[in-house]
N, C-alpha and C positions, 0 to 999 in steps of 0.2 A: 382523531381517534387512533386507533391501532395500539400496538403493545410496545410501550417505552419501558425499557429495563428488562424485558423478557423476550427471549427469542421465541417466535411463534412456532407452533407446529404446523408443518406444511405437508401437502399431498403431491404437489407438483414442482418441478424445477425448470426454470426458463434460463437458458444461457444468453447473456447479453452479448450483442455484437461489439467487438473492439475495433475502435477506429484507428487510424495510422498514428504514429507518433509524430507530433508536431514539435519541431525543434525551433523555439523562440530565440535562440541566440542567448548570450550571457549565461549559459549552463542551465537554461530553463526548458523543460520539456513538458508536454501535455498529452495526455491520452483521454479520449472521450469514449463513453460507453453508451449503447443504444438499445432500447427495448425492442420487442418484435414489431412495434408500430413505427419504429424509427425515431422516436422520441429520444433526444439527448438526455440522459438522466444522471450520468456520473461524470466528473472531471477529475482525473488524477493529475496532479502537477508535482513535478520533481524539480527541485532547485539543488544543484550541487555547487560546492565550493564557496558556500556562505562563510565557512571557516576554512580558507585555503591555507594549509600548512604543508604543501607539497615537498618542501625541503626536509620535513620530518615524516614523509609518506603518510600524511593524515589529510582527510578531507571530510566535509560534512555533507550531508543529503537530507534536505527537508522535504517531506511528503505531505501534501495537503490534498484531501479527498473531499471535494464538494459533491453533494447529491441533491436531487430534486426535493422540494419541500414535502412533498407527499410520500417520501420513501424514509426508511430506517436502515442504517448498516448494522447488521447483526454480527458479522465476524470478519476479521482480516488476517492475512498471513504474508509476510515479507520474507523472501528467500534471496540471500546474496550468494553469488557464485563468481569465483575468478574466471575470466574469459580464457585463461591459460591454465591447464592442469598443473598441479603441484605447486601452485602459488597461493598458499592459503591467506585468507583474509582475517581480520579481527574487526568485528562490527560491535559497537556499543549503541544502545538506546538511551536517549536523553530521557529522564524521568517526564512522563507525559503530564500535562498540566491538568488542573482541575480537581485534585483530590484523589479518592480511593478508586482504583480501577480493579476489575476483575483480574485474577492471576494471568500473567503474560508468560506463555510457555516458550522456552528457547530451545534450540537444538543445534548442535554444532558437530561438524565432521571436517575431514580434510578437504572435502569437496564443496561445503557450503555452511552457511550460518542462517538460521531461520528465527523468526519471531512471530508467534501465533497469538492473536487476540480472539479467543473463542466466543466471548460475550462482551459486546461493547457497552451493553446496558444503555443508560442515559446519554452516553457519549456518542452513540450512533445516531442520534437525532439531529445533530449539527454537523458542520464541517470538522472533519478529523485531521489534525495537524500533528505530525511526529517528526522528530529530528534524530538522525543517525550519525554516529561518528566512525569512520572507516580508517583503519590502518592497513596499508597495502604494501606488498613488496615492491622495491623500486623498479623491477623489470616488468611489472604488470601494467598493460596500457589501459584496461578498462575493467568494469565490474558488470555483471548481468543481475538485474533485479527482477525477480518475479513477483507479482502482487496477485494474490487471490482475495476475492471479497464476496460475501453474500449479503442480500439486502432484501427487503420486502416492501410492498406498497401499504401505506397506512390509511388509505382512503376509506377502507371498510374495516369494521371491527373483527371480521373474520378474514383469516389469511390463508389462502389455499396454495399460492405459488410463491416460492422462494426464487429470487433472481441471483445469478452467480456470474462471475467473470474471472478470467485469468489474463493478465497482461504480462509482457516482457519488455524491458528497457535495457539497453546497453549504454552505460554512462563511461565516457572516457576521462582519463586523468590528464590535467594540464600541466602535469610536472615536468 
């Protein structure tokens, strides 16, 4: 049950516990999120360098967000920031698969670039996978990615609590 396609109206907010960044090697990083009972309910996986073009100061980052079957992701926000000031990035989002998405809001400044998915609709019921292409200055050693997400439990037709979390990951360039 639950609300697929519509963000529920909630009364309470629960902040999920963010686990440590797990570096799997080969430019793969995992971050796990836990609810108040300690249950592992979200896995964020970042894979960088799938399209390594470091000689052109380009790299790709694929983000996959798995979540427990009885949950639904309502919204996502990704913010990319250079780890050194005054080294602006250019970040592009590959067209997400699966057809029509709700509007994706972008925001850009000299200090960051962000992508906001305010309503994932039906896409929030399964694993969400997105690919970003980054163009970075040759003197920039890494990028900070802040991911914010909200989700809710779908085991009851009434949703009183929205769960939220914010993670941060610094991805180095292998150029």
